[in-house]
C-alpha positions in Angstrom: -33.9 -46.4 -3.1 -30.3 -47.6 -3.5 -27.4 -47.4 -1.0 -23.8 -47.9 -2.2 -20.8 -49.0 -0.1 -17.5 -47.2 0.0 -16.2 -49.9 -2.4 -19.0 -49.2 -4.9 -21.0 -52.3 -4.1 -24.8 -52.2 -3.6 -25.7 -52.3 0.1 -29.5 -51.8 -0.4 -31.7 -51.7 -3.5 -35.5 -51.8 -3.2 -38.4 -50.3 -5.2 -41.3 -49.1 -3.1 -44.9 -49.0 -4.3 -47.7 -46.5 -4.0 -50.0 -47.0 -1.0 -48.9 -49.2 1.9 -45.2 -50.2 2.3 -44.1 -52.4 5.2 -40.5 -53.1 6.0 -40.3 -56.0 8.4 -37.7 -57.9 10.4 -36.3 -58.8 13.8 -34.8 -56.3 16.2 -31.2 -55.2 15.3 -31.6 -56.3 11.7 -31.2 -52.7 10.2 -34.8 -51.6 9.8 -34.2 -48.3 11.5 -31.1 -47.7 9.4 -33.2 -47.9 6.2 -35.5 -45.1 7.6 -32.5 -43.1 8.6 -31.2 -43.2 5.0 -34.7 -42.4 3.7 -34.8 -39.4 6.0 -31.3 -38.3 5.0 -31.8 -38.7 1.2 -35.0 -36.5 1.4 -33.0 -33.7 3.0 -33.1 -34.5 6.7 -30.2 -33.3 8.9 -29.0 -36.7 10.2 -25.4 -37.7 11.2 -25.6 -40.4 13.9 -24.9 -43.4 11.7 -24.4 -47.0 12.9 -21.2 -48.7 12.1 -22.6 -50.6 9.0 -24.0 -47.3 7.6 -20.6 -45.7 8.0 -19.2 -48.2 5.4 -21.6 -46.6 2.8 -20.6 -43.8 0.5 -24.0 -42.4 -0.7 -27.7 -43.0 -1.0 -29.8 -42.4 -4.1 -33.6 -42.3 -4.4 -36.2 -41.8 -7.1 -39.2 -39.8 -6.0 -42.4 -38.6 -7.5 -43.3 -35.0 -6.9 -46.6 -33.7 -8.3 -46.4 -36.2 -11.2 -42.7 -35.2 -11.9 -39.9 -37.8 -11.4 -36.8 -36.6 -9.6 -33.7 -38.5 -8.5 -32.0 -37.3 -5.3 -28.5 -38.3 -4.1 -26.6 -37.4 -0.9 -23.1 -38.5 0.1 -22.1 -39.8 3.5 -19.0 -37.9 4.6 -17.6 -38.6 8.1 -15.4 -36.3 10.2 -12.5 -37.6 12.4 -14.9 -38.4 15.2 -17.0 -40.6 12.9 -19.9 -38.2 12.7 -21.6 -37.4 9.4 -22.2 -34.0 8.0 -25.8 -33.0 8.8 -25.7 -30.2 6.2 -24.3 -32.2 3.3 -25.4 -30.9 -0.1 -27.8 -32.7 -2.3 -27.5 -33.7 -6.0 -30.7 -33.6 -8.0 -31.4 -35.2 -11.4 -34.6 -34.4 -13.3 -35.5 -37.9 -14.3 -35.6 -41.5 -13.1 -32.9 -43.3 -11.1 -32.0 -45.6 -14.0 -31.3 -42.7 -16.3 -29.6 -40.8 -13.5 -27.0 -43.6 -12.9 -26.2 -43.7 -16.6 -25.8 -40.0 -16.9 -22.6 -38.2 -15.9 -24.1 -34.8 -16.8 -27.5 -33.5 -16.0 -26.9 -33.6 -12.2 -27.1 -30.4 -10.3 -25.7 -29.9 -6.7 -27.6 -27.7 -4.2 -26.3 -26.9 -0.8 -28.1 -27.0 2.5 -28.2 -23.2 2.9 -29.6 -20.7 0.5 -27.2 -18.0 -0.8 -27.8 -14.8 -2.8 -26.5 -16.5 -5.9 -27.9 -20.1 -5.6 -30.9 -21.9 -4.3 -30.7 -24.5 -1.6 -32.1 -28.0 -2.1 -34.9 -27.0 0.2 -35.9 -24.3 -2.2 -36.0 -26.8 -5.1 -38.1 -29.3 -3.2 -40.5 -26.6 -1.9 -41.0 -25.3 -5.4 -41.6 -28.7 -6.9 -44.1 -29.5 -4.1 -45.8 -26.1 -4.6 -45.1 -25.3 -0.9 -44.6 -21.6 -0.2 -41.1 -20.7 0.8 -41.4 -19.1 4.2 -39.7 -15.7 4.2 -38.5 -13.7 7.2 -36.9 -14.5 10.5 -38.2 -18.1 10.8 -36.2 -20.0 8.1 -38.0 -23.2 7.3 -35.9 -25.9 5.5 -37.2 -29.2 4.1 -35.6 -30.8 7.2 -38.3 -29.0 9.2 -41.0 -30.4 6.9 -39.7 -33.9 7.4 -40.0 -33.5 11.2 -43.7 -33.9 10.8 -43.5 -36.7 8.1 -41.0 -39.0 9.9 -41.7 -40.9 13.1 -38.4 -42.2 14.6 -37.5 -44.2 17.7 -35.0 -41.7 19.2 -37.3 -38.8 19.8 -39.0 -38.6 23.2 -42.5 -40.1 23.4 -43.9 -36.7 24.4 -42.4 -35.0 21.4 -44.9 -34.8 18.6 -42.3 -33.6 16.1 -39.0 -35.3 15.3 -36.9 -34.1 18.2 -34.4 -31.2 17.7 -32.3 -29.7 20.4 -32.6 -26.1 19.4 -36.3 -25.8 18.6 -38.9 -23.1 19.0 -42.7 -23.0 19.3 -42.8 -20.6 16.4 -40.9 -23.0 14.1 -43.3 -25.8 14.9 -46.3 -23.7 14.5 -45.1 -22.3 11.2 -44.4 -25.9 9.9 -47.8 -27.0 11.0 -49.6 -24.0 9.5 -47.6 -24.6 6.3 -48.5 -28.4 6.0 -52.1 -28.0 7.2 -52.6 -25.5 4.3 -53.5 -22.5 6.5 -50.2 -20.7 6.2 -50.4 -17.7 3.9 -47.4 -15.7 3.0 -49.6 -12.8 2.4 -50.6 -12.7 6.1 -46.9 -12.9 7.2 -46.0 -10.1 4.8 -48.8 -7.9 6.0 -47.9 -8.5 9.6 -44.3 -7.8 8.9 -45.2 -4.7 6.9 -47.4 -3.5 9.8 -44.5 -3.9 12.2 -42.2 -1.9 9.9 -45.0 0.7 9.2 -45.5 1.2 13.0 -41.7 1.8 13.4 -41.7 4.2 10.4 -44.6 6.1 11.8 -42.9 6.5 15.3 -39.7 7.7 13.6 -41.6 10.1 11.4 -43.5 11.6 14.4 -40.2 11.9 16.2 -38.6 13.8 13.3 -41.6 16.1 13.0 -41.3 16.9 16.7 -37.6 17.6 16.5 -38.1 20.0 13.5 -40.9 21.9 15.3 -38.8 22.2 18.4 -35.9 24.0 16.5 -38.2 26.0 14.1 -40.8 27.6 16.3 -42.1 30.1 13.8 -44.9 28.4 12.0 -44.4 30.5 8.9 -40.8 29.1 8.6 -42.4 25.6 8.0 -44.3 26.8 4.9 -42.1 26.4 1.7 -44.1 29.0 -0.3 -43.6 31.7 2.3 -39.8 31.1 2.4 -39.7 31.1 -1.5 -41.2 34.6 -1.4 -38.6 35.8 1.1 -35.7 34.3 -0.9 -37.0 36.1 -4.0 -37.0 39.4 -2.2 -33.4 39.0 -1.0 -32.3 38.0 -4.5 -33.8 41.3 -5.8 -31.8 43.2 -3.2 -28.6 41.5 -4.4 -29.5 42.5 -8.0 -29.8 46.1 -7.0 -26.4 46.0 -5.2 -24.7 44.3 -8.1 -26.0 47.1 -10.5 -24.5 49.7 -8.1 -21.2 47.9 -8.0 -21.0 47.8 -11.8 -21.8 51.5 -12.0 -19.0 52.4 -9.5 -16.4 50.2 -11.3 -17.1 52.0 -14.6 -16.5 55.5 -13.1 -13.1 57.2 -12.4 -10.5 55.0 -10.6 -8.1 57.6 -9.5 -6.8 56.9 -6.0 -7.3 59.6 -3.5 -5.7 59.1 -0.1 -7.5 60.5 2.9 -5.4 62.5 5.4 -6.5 60.4 8.3 -5.4 57.2 6.7 -2.0 58.6 5.7 -1.4 60.0 9.3 -2.3 56.7 10.8 0.1 54.8 8.5 3.0 57.3 9.2 2.4 57.1 13.0 2.3 53.4 13.0 5.4 53.1 10.8 7.4 55.4 13.2 6.3 53.4 16.2 7.4 50.1 14.5 10.8 51.6 13.6 11.4 52.6 17.2 10.3 49.2 18.4 12.5 47.5 15.9 15.5 49.5 17.1 14.7 48.6 20.7 14.5 44.9 19.8 17.9 45.1 18.0 19.5 46.8 21.1 18.1 44.1 23.3 19.3 41.3 21.1 22.8 42.9 21.1 22.8 43.3 24.9 21.8 39.7 25.3 24.6 38.6 23.0 27.1 40.7 25.1 25.8 39.0 28.2 26.3 35.6 26.6 29.9 36.6 25.7 30.6 37.9 29.3 29.2 34.7 30.8 31.3 32.6 28.5 34.5 34.6 29.3 33.9 34.3 33.0 33.4 30.6 32.7 36.7 30.3 30.8 38.4 32.5 33.6 37.0 30.2 36.3 38.3 27.1 34.5 41.8 28.8 34.2 41.7 29.6 38.0 40.8 26.0 38.8 43.7 24.7 36.7 46.0 27.2 38.4 44.8 26.0 41.8 45.5 22.4 40.9 49.0 23.3 39.7 49.7 25.2 43.0 48.6 22.2 45.1 50.9 20.0 43.1 53.8 22.5 43.6 53.3 22.3 47.4 53.4 18.5 47.3 56.5 18.6 45.1 58.3 21.0 47.5 57.6 18.8 50.5 58.9 15.8 48.6 62.1 17.5 47.2 62.9 19.3 50.4 64.2 16.1 52.0 65.9 14.8 48.8 69.8 15.2 49.0 71.4 16.7 45.8 74.9 15.3 45.3 75.8 17.0 41.9 75.1 20.4 40.4 72.3 20.2 38.0 74.1 22.6 35.6 77.7 21.2 35.4 77.2 17.9 37.3 80.3 18.7 39.5 80.1 17.3 43.0 78.6 19.8 45.5 80.5 20.4 48.6 78.4 19.9 51.7 77.3 22.9 53.8 77.1 23.0 57.5 74.3 25.6 57.9 70.9 24.1 57.1 69.5 27.6 56.3 71.9 28.1 53.4 71.2 26.8 49.9 73.4 23.8 49.0 73.8 25.2 45.4 74.0 29.0 45.5 74.9 29.3 49.2 72.0 31.9 49.7 70.1 32.1 53.0 66.7 30.4 52.7 63.4 30.1 54.7 61.4 26.9 54.0 58.3 28.1 55.7 58.0 31.2 53.5 57.4 29.3 50.2 54.6 27.2 51.7 53.0 30.1 53.2 53.0 32.0 50.0 51.6 29.1 48.2 48.7 28.8 50.7 48.0 32.5 50.3 47.9 32.3 46.6 45.6 29.3 46.9 43.1 31.3 49.0 43.1 34.2 46.6 42.4 32.0 43.7 39.5 30.3 45.5 38.1 33.7 46.3 38.3 34.7 42.7 36.5 31.5 41.6 33.7 32.2 44.1 33.3 35.8 43.0 33.3 34.8 39.4 30.6 32.2 40.0 28.4 34.8 41.8 28.9 37.1 38.9 27.8 34.4 36.4 24.7 33.8 38.5 23.8 37.4 38.6 24.4 37.8 34.8 22.2 34.7 34.1 19.4 36.1 36.1 19.7 39.4 34.2 19.9 37.4 31.0 16.6 35.7 31.7 15.0 39.1 32.4 16.4 40.5 29.1 15.2 37.5 27.1 11.7 37.8 28.6 11.8 41.5 27.7 12.9 40.7 24.2 10.1 38.2 23.6 7.6 40.9 24.8 9.1 43.5 22.6 9.2 41.1 19.6 5.5 40.4 20.1 4.8 44.1 20.3 6.8 44.7 17.1 4.8 41.9 15.4 1.5 43.5 16.2 2.7 46.9 15.2 3.9 45.5 11.8 0.5 43.9 11.3 -1.1 47.3 11.9 1.3 48.9 9.5 0.5 46.3 6.8 -3.2 46.7 7.5 -3.0 50.5 7.3 -1.1 50.1 3.9 -4.0 47.9 2.6 -6.5 50.4 4.0 -5.2 53.3 2.0 -8.2 53.4 -0.3 -10.3 55.9 -2.3 -13.7 56.8 -1.1 -15.2 55.0 -4.1 -13.3 51.8 -3.2 -14.6 52.1 0.4 -18.1 52.3 -1.0 -17.5 49.3 -3.1 -16.2 47.4 -0.1 -19.4 48.3 1.8 -21.5 47.1 -1.1 -19.7 43.8 -1.2 -20.1 43.5 2.5 -23.9 44.2 2.2 -24.1 41.6 -0.6 -22.3 39.0 1.4 -24.6 39.6 4.3 -27.7 39.2 2.2 -26.2 36.1 0.5 -25.8 34.7 4.1 -29.4 35.4 4.8 -30.4 33.6 1.6 -28.3 30.6 2.6 -30.2 30.5 5.9 -33.5 30.9 4.2 -32.6 28.1 1.8 -31.8 25.9 4.8 -35.1 26.8 6.3 -36.8 26.0 3.0 -35.1 22.5 2.9 -36.3 21.8 6.5 -39.8 23.1 5.6 -39.9 20.9 2.6 -38.7 17.9 4.7 -41.3 18.8 7.3 -44.2 18.9 4.8 -42.9 15.6 3.3 -42.9 14.1 6.7 -46.5 15.3 7.4 -47.6 13.6 4.1 -45.6 10.4 5.0 -47.3 10.4 8.5 -50.7 10.7 6.9 -50.0 7.9 4.4 -48.6 5.6 7.0 -51.5 6.1 9.3 -53.9 5.3 6.4 -51.7 2.2 5.5 -51.7 0.9 9.0 -55.5 1.1 9.2 -55.8 -0.8 5.9 -53.2 -3.4 7.1 -54.9 -4.0 10.4 -58.2 -4.5 8.6 -56.6 -6.9 6.1 -54.7 -8.8 8.8 -57.9 -9.3 10.9 -59.7 -10.5 7.8 -57.1 -13.0 6.7 -56.6 -14.2 10.3 -60.3 -14.8 10.6 -60.3 -16.8 7.4 -57.2 -18.7 8.4 -58.6 -19.5 11.8 -61.8 -20.7 10.3 -59.9 -22.9 7.8 -57.6 -24.2 10.6 -60.7 -25.0 12.7 -62.2 -27.0 9.9 -59.0 -29.0 9.3 -58.4 -29.6 13.0 -62.0 -31.0 13.2 -61.1 -33.6 10.5 -57.8 -34.4 12.3 -59.7 -34.8 15.6 -62.2 -37.2 14.0 -59.3 -39.3 12.6 -57.4 -39.3 15.9 -60.5 -40.1 17.9 -61.2 -43.1 15.6 -57.7 -44.5 16.1 -57.9 -44.1 19.9 -61.5 -45.5 20.1 -60.4 -48.6 18.2 -57.4 -49.3 20.4 -57.5 -52.5 22.5 -59.1 -52.0 25.9 -55.8 -50.9 27.5 -56.4 -47.3 28.3 -59.9 -46.1 29.3 -59.3 -42.5 28.2 -58.6 -43.8 24.7 -61.5 -46.0 23.9 -63.9 -43.6 25.6 -62.4 -40.5 24.0 -64.9 -38.0 22.5 -62.3 -35.4 21.6 -58.7 -35.2 20.5 -56.3 -32.2 20.3 -52.9 -31.4 18.9 -51.0 -28.4 20.1 -48.3 -27.9 17.5 -46.7 -24.9 19.2 -46.2 -26.8 22.5 -45.3 -30.1 20.7 -47.9 -32.3 22.3 -51.1 -34.3 21.6 -53.8 -34.8 24.3 -57.4 -35.9 24.7 -58.9 -33.3 27.1 -56.3 -32.8 29.8 -52.8 -31.5 28.7 -51.3 -32.7 32.0 -52.6 -36.3 31.8 -50.0 -39.0 32.2 -50.0 -42.4 30.6 -47.7 -45.5 30.5 -44.9 -45.4 28.0 -46.7 -47.7 25.6 -50.0 -45.7 25.8 -48.0 -42.4 25.3 -46.5 -43.9 22.2 -49.9 -45.0 20.9 -51.2 -41.4 21.5 -48.3 -40.0 19.6 -48.6 -42.2 16.5 -52.3 -41.7 16.5 -51.7 -38.0 16.3 -49.2 -38.2 13.5 -51.2 -40.7 11.4 -54.4 -38.6 12.0 -52.7 -35.7 10.3 -51.7 -37.9 7.4 -55.2 -39.4 7.0 -56.8 -35.9 7.2 -54.6 -34.8 4.3 -56.1 -37.6 2.2 -59.6 -36.1 2.9 -58.8 -32.4 2.5 -57.4 -31.2 -0.8 -56.4 -27.8 0.7 -53.9 -29.4 3.0 -50.3 -29.1 1.8 -49.2 -32.2 3.7 -47.3 -34.2 1.0 -49.6 -37.4 1.4 -46.4 -39.2 2.5 -45.4 -40.5 5.9 -42.8 -43.0 7.1 -42.4 -44.5 10.5 -39.7 -46.4 12.2 -41.0 -49.3 14.4 -44.7 -49.6 15.1 -44.1 -51.3 18.4 -41.8 -48.9 20.2 -41.8 -48.2 24.0 -42.8 -51.8 25.0 -46.1 -51.8 23.3 -47.4 -55.4 23.2 -47.5 -57.3 20.0 -51.3 -57.7 19.8 -51.8 -54.0 20.4 -49.2 -53.1 17.7 -50.8 -55.5 15.2 -54.3 -54.1 15.9 -53.1 -50.5 15.2 -51.5 -51.6 11.9 -54.8 -53.3 10.9 -56.8 -50.1 11.7 -54.3 -47.9 10.0 -54.2 -50.0 6.8 -58.0 -50.3 6.8 -58.4 -46.5 7.0 -55.7 -45.8 4.4 -57.2 -48.2 1.9 -60.4 -46.1 1.9 -58.4 -43.8 -0.5 -56.9 -44.3 -3.9 -53.4 -45.8 -3.3 -52.1 -43.8 -6.3 -52.6 -40.6 -4.2 -50.4 -41.5 -1.2 -47.5 -43.5 0.2 -47.2 -44.9 3.7 -44.0 -46.6 4.8 -43.4 -48.2 8.2 -41.1 -50.8 9.8 -42.3 -53.5 12.2 -41.2 -56.7 14.0 -44.8 -57.7 14.6 -46.6 -57.8 11.2 -50.1 -59.3 11.1 -50.4 -62.3 8.9 -53.0 -60.7 6.6 -50.5 -57.8 6.0 -47.5 -60.0 5.4 -48.1 -60.2 1.7 -46.4 -58.9 -1.4 -49.1 -56.2 -1.8 -47.9 -54.4 1.3 -44.3 -55.5 2.1 -41.0 -54.3 0.7 -37.9 -56.4 0.7 -37.1 -59.5 2.7 -37.8 -60.3 6.3 -34.6 -59.1 7.9 -32.7 -60.9 10.6 -29.3 -60.4 12.3 -27.9 -63.0 9.8 -29.7 -61.4 6.9 -29.6 -57.6 7.7 -31.0 -54.9 5.5 -27.6 -53.6 4.4 -25.5 -56.1 2.4 -21.8 -56.1 1.5 -20.9 -54.1 4.6 
C-alpha cells in the first residue's frame, strides 16, 4: 500500500506479506491512520482524517482476490469543513501496483453507488470475490462487508460491527449470513416472490368479487354462452340489412301523407303569426325608447330654462338699483324723472314687483313640468321592461315553433322511407345490444382469466412455501454447524485469557447475535469492565475469522485487520497473551490462505521479528506518514 502527499511525495510505502502482519509503534505515531487508509482504499466509507492525512492526495493498494491481482486507488477530497467524501469513487486497475503506476490507460473508475448504466466498485469487488450481490430493499455495499473485517478504536466496545449511525438489524444479519456462507439469493427471491404472489392473489380475488357483484347472472360470465347470443344478434342484423337493400331498390317516388302536410301548414301559419307579433313588439319597444329619449331631452331643456330664469331674476335685482345716465340707443344724456314709477327711458308707468312675480310663476310651472316628465319616464320604463320580457317570451315561442316547422319539413317522407327509418332504428338498437354483449364477453373473458390466475397463484404459493421451508431448514442447519465452529474458537480464546475474568476462563459456551450486534457467553445482559468487554469483542471477531479458515463454505474473505490490540485500558501482559494465542491459532493454517493485520504498542518479543512485522517501529519523531 502506498500513500501520496498533495505534492506528489510518498508518505507511506509498505508491502505486506501473507499470514501475520503486525504494525507496531508508540501511541500517537500514526498506526490508526494506516488502518484508516487501508479501510478507505478497500471501499470503506471514511472521512474523519487527522491533520497529517489531510495533506495526502490519494492511497493506492495492490490486493489479491481469488488468485487475481488488482490495484485499487481512491483520492482524498476535502470539503470546506475539512471533511473527506465518504462516497468517493474508486479507480481499479487489473494488474499489479508497479504496472498500474506506469500505465496512464487501463484504469477504470467506478462510483460508490450503482446506476442502471454502470456498476459500482462494490459490484466489481463482490463479483471478483464470488460474493452474491444482495438484491432487493437491503442494499449491501462492500463498506458493509468491511464492517465485519475491520476492528477500529472508535466504535463502542459493545458494538460487534464497525459502528454506523444509521444501522439496522436486518443489514447486520444479511451481512453476517452473506459472510458465514448461509445467505442464499434463491431464498430471498422466493420469499420476495411469495410476498408479491400473496398480494397478487388478494388483488385477483378482489377483482373477481367486483365482477361477480356487477354481473349477477352466472350465464353472463361464460364466454361461449355470450358468443352464441352475439351470433344470433348478428343474424338479425343481416336480415334487416337485406330488407333495407330490397326497399332501396324499389320505387323512390315521394308521396306526402295528408296528415304530415296539414301539420306543416298549421305550424307554418302559427310561426308567421308569432313572427308578426314579435315584429310589432320590437317596433313598440323602439317607440318607447324614442319617447323616453325625447322626454329626457325635454327635461334637460326645462332645466336649462329654469337656470336662465333664476339668472334673470338676479340680474333684475342688480340692475334695478343701477342709475342709467345715457340713452343706450343714442347715448344722449337722460333727463332725470321725479316719479319713481315711471321709466327713465320711455317714461311709461312701471311695476317692479310684477316682473319678479311673473318670473317666480314661470319657475314653478317649469319645475312642475320637470316632475311630470320624470314621472312619465318612470312609467314608460316600467312598461318597457314588461314589453322586453314579453318580447323575450315571444321570441322563445317563435324559436320553438320554427324548430317544429323545420322538423315537420324533414318529416315529410314517403311510407317506404318511414319503413327504412324504422329498419335503421331496429338495426341500431340491435347493434347497441351487440356492443353490450361484447362488453359482457370481455368481462367474462377477464373473469375466466382471473379464475385461472387465482388457481395458478394458489398453486405457486403452496410450492413457494414448501421450497422456502426446505431452504430455510437447510440454511438453519448450515448456520448451526458454522456457529458451532465459531463458538469453539471463541471459547478457546476466552478460556486462554489470563485469570482476569472468571466468566471467560470458565466459559463452556460462546454466542454471537449479529442482528442485535453483540457477543455474549450465556447471559446477554452480563456487564464487564471496559478491558474485558474489549477482550470479549475481539475474541468474537477473530473467532469468525479463524472459523473461516476451517470451513470452506464460509464466504468470509480470510482477511481481517485490527487497529490497536490493547484498546480500552487492557493491560500489557493481557494484550501480549492474546496476540500469542491468536498467532498460535492462525499458524495452524497455511499462511498462503489468509492475511491478518493488526496494530499494537505492546508486541511480544517473540513476535517482534521480520516474519511477522511490517514497517518500522513508529514513534512521534518517526511517524507512519512521512513528508507531511
